N, C-alpha and C positions, 0 to 999 in steps of 0.2 A: 487374532485369527477369526473370531465372531465378527469383527467389522468387515474384514475382507470377504467372508461367505456373504454377508447381507449385501455389500456392493456388488458381488458377482451375481447374487439372486436377483438384485433390482435391475442390472444390466440385461440379464437374460429375460427376465419378464418383460422389460421394455421392448427387445428384440423381438420376442414372440408375439407381443401384442401388436407391434409394427405390421409383422409378416402376416398375421390373421387379418389386420385391418386391410392391407394390400389386397390380400386373397378375396376378401368380401368385397371391397371396392372394384375388383376387377370383375367379379362375377355379376355384380349389379351394373357395372357398364356393359357387359355383354349382353345382359337381360333386357337392358334398355335400348341398345342397339338393335336387338332382334324385334323388340315392340315397334320401334320407329320405322324399320324396314318392312315389317309386316303391315303397318298402317299405309305407308307408301304404295305397297301393292294393292292392297284393297282399294286405295282412292283410285289406281289405275283401271282396276278390274270393273268397279263400278261405271267408269267412264265408258269402258269398252262394252259392257251390257247395255248401257243406254244407247248407245250409237247402233248397236245390233236392234234393239227394239225399235229405234226411229227407223232403221233401214227395212225392217219387217213392214211396219205400219205404211211404209211408202209402196210396197209392193202388195200387202194383203188387205182387202177392203171388207171382207165378211167372214167366212168360216175358212180358217188357215189350213184345217185338214183338206177340206174339199179342193181348195185352189191349188195346193201343193200336190194332191194326187192326180189332179186333172192337168197339171202343167209341169211335165218333167223338166223342161227347159228352165221354168222358173226356179225349181229346186236346185238346178245345176248352177244357175245364175247366183242364187243367194249362197249356196254352200262354197263357191269360190270366193265370194265376198267374205266368209265366215273364215275360210283357210288363211286369208292374210292376217288374221290375228295371231295364228299359231306362232310360236317361238320356242326357244329352249325352256322358257319358264311356262309359257301358256301352252300346254300339252293339247287339250282336248276343249272344244267349243261346239255346242250341240243343243237342239232345240227338241223338247220331247212334248207331246200331249198325253192326257190321261184319258183312257177309254171308259167304256159304260161301266166295266168290271173293276175299274180302279187301277188298272195297270197303265205303267208309262211306256209309251212307244216312241221311237224315233220319228221326228219329222224331218229335221236337216242334222247333218253332221259335218262339220268343217275339218275335222282330225285328218291327219295324214296317215295315220296307222290305227288299227282296230277300228276302222270306221264302221259304223251302225248303217244298217239298210233301212229305207223308208218303211214305215210301219212295224220294224223289228222290235221286239219286246225288250224293255231296259229294266233290269232289277235293280231296285233301290232298298238300301239297308236303312236308311234314316227316316224317321216320321216328320222330319222337316220337309221332305218334299211335299207330302199331303198339305202340311201347314201352309207352305207357300203358295200352293194351288189354291187352297180354300180362303185364306186370309189375304191372298193378294199382297204379300209382304215379301221383301228380299230376306234370304237367310244365309248364314255362312256355315258350313260343314268342315271341321278340322279333322285330318288323319295324320298322324306322326309316323313316318317311316324312318327309324333311326334317326340318322342326322337331318333328314329332309322332311319339310313341312307340306304336306299335301292340303291344299284348300279347294273347296267346291263352292262356288258362288252361284246362289239361285236367284234369279230375276222373273218375277210373273210377266208374261206377256197377255195383256189386257185390252180386250176390243169391245166397246160398247158395255163397259162394267162387268165384262165376263171374262174369265180367265181362259184363254184360248190355247196358252202352252206355258212352258217353262224353259227359259234360255239358262242354260248351264254352261259354266266356265271352270275347267279343273286346272289350276295352276300349282306348281311346286315353287317354294321358295328356298333356294340353296345358300341364300346370305347367311343364315344362322350357322350353317357347317362352315362358311368361309371364316366367319368371324370366330367361331370355336378353334378352327385350326389356327388362325392367327394369334389367338390367346393362350393356346395351348402349351407352347414352349414356356411361356411365363409362368402359368400355372404349374407346369412340371418342376421348374426351377425353383419355386416357393415350396413346392412339396418335398423336394430334396433337401432345401434348407431346412425345413420344418424337422423332418426326419433327422437330419445332421444334428439339429439343437436338441431334439428330443434325446439322441444318443449321447451329446454332450452333457445333458442334464442328469442322465443315468450315471454317466462317469463321475460328474460333481457331486451327486448324492453319496455314490459309493465312495468317493474321497472323503467327503464330510463324515461319514459312518466310520471309515477307517481311522480318521484323525481323531474322531470323538472316542472310539474304542482304545485307541493307543493313548490319547491323553487321560483317559479313564483309568486305564491300566497303569499309567505312570503316577496317578494320584493315589493308588490304592496299595496299601502293605501286602504283598503277596502271601505273607504267612497269615496274619490275622483278618485280613480282608476288611479292615478298617482303613481309613484316610491315613497318609503317611506325612511326612515334613514337607515335601513339595507341594502338597494340597495345602498344607498349613502356610506355606509362604504366600501363596495366591490369596488364601482366605484373609489373612491378617492384613493384607493391603487394601481390602474392601470392608472389613468388618465395623460395624456400628457398634462401638463399646457400651452405649447406653442400653443396648438391647440383650447382653450376654452376661452371664457369671460364668466362673471358671471354677473347674476342679483339676488339680493336678494329682494323680495317685500312682504308688509305685507298688509293686510286689515285694513283700518282706522277705528277707533272706532267700532271694530267687536262686542266687548264686549256689547255695546249698542243694537246691533241687538239680541243677546242672552236674554239679560234682557227684551227688549220690545216685542219680538215676539216668544222668546223661543228657546230651543236648536234644534228643528226641523228645525226651520227656518234658524239657523246658519248652520246646516248641508246642508241644500237646497243652501245656499249662496255658501258654501265651494265648492260643487259639481259643480255649474254652473260657479264659478270663474275659477275652474281648467280646465272645458271644454273650456271656453273662451280663456283662456291662450294657450291650446293646439292648438286651432283654429289659433292662431295668431304666433306661432312659427313654424319652419320647422320640418319635420319628423325625421331629424337626431340630433335635439336638444333635451336636456334631462329637464324634469320638475320633481321636486322632493318635495313632501311636508315635509318642514323641522320640523314642529311643529305647532300646533295650526292653527292659520291663516296665517303662514309663508310659503312662497315658495322659493325654489332655482332653477333657471334656467341656465343651461350650454349651452350657445350659441356657436356653432362651428364658428371659425374665419372665415371671408371672406378677403383674402389678399387684395383684390380690394377696400374693404369698411371697413376701421378700425372701423368707428363709427356706424356699423349695429347693434350693441349690444343696442346702445342707441335708434336708430330708433324702434327697437323691443320693448324695455322697454316703450317708449313714446306712441307706438301704443296700447299696453296693457292698459296703464294707461287711454288713451283717450277712448278706447273702453268701459272699465269699468265705467268710469265717465258718458259716454252716456247711459248706460245700465239702464233700470228700470226692478228690479227683482220684480216678481208678485209672491206673497205667501200668499194664503187664502184671496184674495182681497184686499191684502195690497201691495202697490208699494214701494219697497224700493230702496233708493239711496245709493250709496256708492262710495268711492274713495279707491286708494291704494297709498302708497309711497314705492320708490324703491331705493336702493343703487345698484351701477354697480362697477364693478372691470374689467377694461379693459386689464390689463397685469398680468396674474396670475404667468407667468414666472419670474416676478421681485421680487416674495416673496420666503422666505426660505422655507415655506412650504404650501401646498394648505390650509390647516387649518387657516394659518395667513391670505390668501387670502380672505376667507370666513369672517373671524372676521373684515377684512377691509371693505368688502361689507356691514356688519351688521353696521359698524361705518358709512358709508355713509347713510344707511338706517335710522339710530339714527339721522343724520343730518337733513335728509328730513323730518322726523317727528317733530324735533325740530324747523324747520323754516317754519311751517305750514301745513304739509302734503300735499298730492296730489302731490308729486313732484318726479321727477328723480334726484339722486344727484351723481356725480362722480368727480373724479380728474384725468385727463387723464396720467400724468407722477408720480402719487405716487409712490414711492419705498417702499420696505418692511422694510428698515431700517430709514424711515423717519416718521414723524409723529407729532402730538402734543406733546411738551414737558411738563412733569409735572412741574407745577408752584407751587404746594403746598407741602411743604416738611412734612406736617402731613401725606399726602396720602403715603408717602414712609415709614414714621413710622408704619402707618397702615399695610402696605404690609409686614413689618419686623415682627410686633405683630401677624399678622393673617397668618404667615407662607407662604407668597405669594412671598418670595424670593426664587428662584431656580436657578439650573444651566443646561445649555446645553454643550454637551461634543463634542469636535471635535477632531478626530484622528490624530496622528502625525505619519508618516510612514517611516520605513527604505526603502530608495528608491531603492536600489539594491534588497533586498529580497521581497519588496512589502508587508512587514508585519507591523503590527501596533505596536509600542514600548511604546506609552502612550498617554494620552489625555490631552487636555487644557480644563479647566473648564471655561466657559464663562456665567458671571451674567446675570440674567434675572429677572423681577418682574412683577407682575399682577396688574393692575390699578383697580380702583373700579368697572370698567365695565368688568373685567377679561381679558382685552386687553393685551397682551404681550408688555413689554416697554422694549427697549434694553439700555445699558449704557449710550450712547450718549443722551439719553431724560432725565436723571435723575441724574447722577453722578455728574455734575458740581454743581448742586443745593445744594448737601450735603457735598462736597468735604472737608471743613474745619469744619465739626460740629461732634457732638457725634454720630449723626445718622450713619454716614460713618463708625464710629468705629464700632458700633453694626453690621452694614450690614457686616462688613469685618469678624467679629466674626462668624456671621451667614454662611457665604461662606466658612471660614475654617472649620467649622463644618461639613458642607455639605460634603466637598472634603475628609476630614479625614473618615468620615462614610463610604464614597463611596470606598476609598481605603480599609479600613478593610473590606468590604463586598465583593468586586470585586478582590481585590489582584491585583490592576493595578496602574500604575504609573500616577499621576496626576500632572498638573502644574497649579498654579494659579496667576494672575496678581495682582502687588502691584506698588506703586509709591515708588521713593526715599524718598520722604517727608514722606511716613509711617514710614520708618526705622528711620528717624530723630526725629519723633513724640514720645516722651518717653511713653504717655499711650498706643499709637498704637503699639510701639515696645514691650512693656510689655505683651500686649494682645496676640501678635504673639508668643512670647517666651512660654508664659503660655499654649496656644493651642499645641504648638510643645511638650512641656514637658509632657501634658497630653495623648499624642499619640506618645511617644518616640519610641515605637518598630515598627511604620510603618512610622516614619518621613523620612526614606530614599526614600520611594516612592514618596516623594513631591518635586515639583521644583517651586522656586518663581521666577516669571518673572517681572522684574523691569523696569518701564518706567518713564521717566522725561522729562516734556515739557519746563524745564527750564535749563539753562547751570548748570552744577554740577562741582564746583572745587574741588580740592583735599580736602578730609575730613576723617581725622583719626577715627572720631566717627562712621561714616558709614562703614569704613573698619572693624573696630572691631567688630561692631554688626552683620555684614555679616558672619564675620569668626566664630563668636559664632554659628549663625543659621547653618553654614556649619558643625559646629562639630557634630551636631545632625543627619548629614547624609543628610541634604536638600540640593539640588543643586540649584545654583544661575545662573539664565539667563538674559541677557541684551535684552529686547524686542524692536522692531521697530529699530535696529541697522542700520546705514546708512542714518537716515534722522533726521531732527530736530537739536538738539544740540549734538548728540552723535558724539564721537571723539575717536580716537585710543589711545589717552593719559589716557582714563579712565582704562585701562589694568593696568597701573601703580598704581593704588590705590583701585582697586575694584576686589575682588576675584571673578572670572568669570568661570563659569562651560560651559556655552552655550551661543552662539550668535544667535538671531534670526533676520534674514535679513529683512528688512523693505519691506513692500507690493509695495511702489512706485519704488523699485529696481527690485523686482522680476517680476512684471507685464510687464516691458520692457525688460528683460533680453535677449529675442530673437528678439527684434526689435531695441533696441538701443545699440549702440556701447559702449557709456559713461557707461550705466547700467551694459552692459555685463563685463566691464572691472573692474567696481567697485565691483560687485559680485566676480569676480574672485580673486580680491586682498583680499578681506575678508576672502575668502575660504583659499587661501594661508598663510594668517596671522594666521588664527585660527589654522591651522596645525602646524605652527611653535610654537604656544604657547599652543598647546595640548588642544584645546578647540572644543567642538562640535558645529556644525553649522546647524541651521533649516531654511528652506526656507519658509516664509509665503505666503499665498494667491497663491498658485499654481492653476491657473484657467484653465489651457489648457494643452493637450498632449505636445504641442509644447514647452510651458515653461518647463515642466517637462524633456522632452528631452534634452533641452539646460543645464539645471541644471546637469544632469546625466553626460554631457560631461563636464562639469567644476568639476566633481567628487563631487558633493554635497551629504552628507550621508543622511541627514533627511529633511522631507518636510511636509507641511501640505496646505490644501486648498480645495476649493470646488471640483476641479477635483479629488481629491482623496476621500475625505468625508466631506458632509455637517454636521454641528453641529445637534446632536440628543439628545433627552431628557434622553434616556437610553444608557448604555454603552452596 
């Protein structure tokens, strides 16, 4: 939504700016045309005034006033000549003299209307008349009459260095009006467009406001007026886990409040508790009603005080423990339990961090409530191991076994070539459990075989659905186990058409001597197009002799070597030797646990072809 708003605003601003530019350009063009036309008229009137001056010089030899007074015929002749100048633009052409009292009087008037008589007084309103007379310079007087520009041009008539008269020409320039009339429709159209755009902008702002208000309301819990799960979903998509710590708290025995005092009392308690929590946290911390009487609080980290989140959690707990909630003359006492996650960044996903806080909350309740529980160094792949094999059987039966998928990249092309399927299960509390927390318990049991069949079924289903190459982890002991081997062959047979998309990654924690049976069984698996990979090569009991009796398509270099490839000379040399050997044997090499750009760049310099790790991609539930 924010993206589209920005696009609309950008387009709107662009259109408005274009219209303003056109409007200004139109005004400037109109002004320039007026200036040009005015200059043209002035040039013409100068020529006319000079011609009149020459004509007067031809007929007047000495004193213009005396000669014209004594010779009416000459006046008539010159006025007739002046009248030929009169047009629709040049309305008045006349010659004035200044008497001894400084008054201007008519000598000649070529005008057709409002004609001045000889020696009739003429009222001047501008001092420029006197300036023209005394300074013997031409002047221009402007008079604007609405849309018509009136201009009076004054030209001194000089005889023997003495100003005898002033030649005056009044003319009107109606071209500006014509230009204005011509441009007026365009200006009006632009004005209408501008008004329409202004109206549309108001509508857009109103729509943005309504959408903002609606979205804000959709993100706020109406009862407690704190954020709700809708907000949480959006927030978790953008959260920087290294910037926050987490508190999950729950009101102890809240159900009893509803049962004893009614749901209105419960609502009152929830609103009051939410307000108290907000009072105890900072403005940039985030409070979310997670559901029912549970709240999540995201506390922004304080670099100087890692335990700040615990101090805030304890402060909230003590404040609520000391509070007496008065509802309809009933004083209600309550407590809260809280679980804290100090290091969100240590978890694979933010959801795992929330589940961990929920586990800590559960521990607080189990230990008597009114507690804040945390583990400072708990990591995402640690946790309580499953001790009951029946819990794993239940997970298989209830389809709580699933896979996460980690991409394997072509280093040069930076393209995904395949994925590794990583087994996970959900325990009875729906917490995600990782292989190191349950595999050891079922390793030599029928449950392990059932789980492996489930995983292969998931993998083949995914291959068929997504048409993507996948690898799955097995042990050499699985190949030697007759029942397990038969199950594997049966699954491959059932999915023969897509078996070429499968890679089996083999890992052995005990030394494996030359074994013809393993070789034959792996060759049979390869005959279906399945690729064989040696996982964690370079650690444990893995040795170069394995290539003499195991058909290998891929080597996966162990994490202990990859992690130090750019810092340890020994690791660098071992990885280099593995890559060179693999090239000689025509075996592909994949580097595991690529966790930084520096490691990747070092591997590229060693000509590694494929890699996987958190720097490239973390495991995800979906491909």
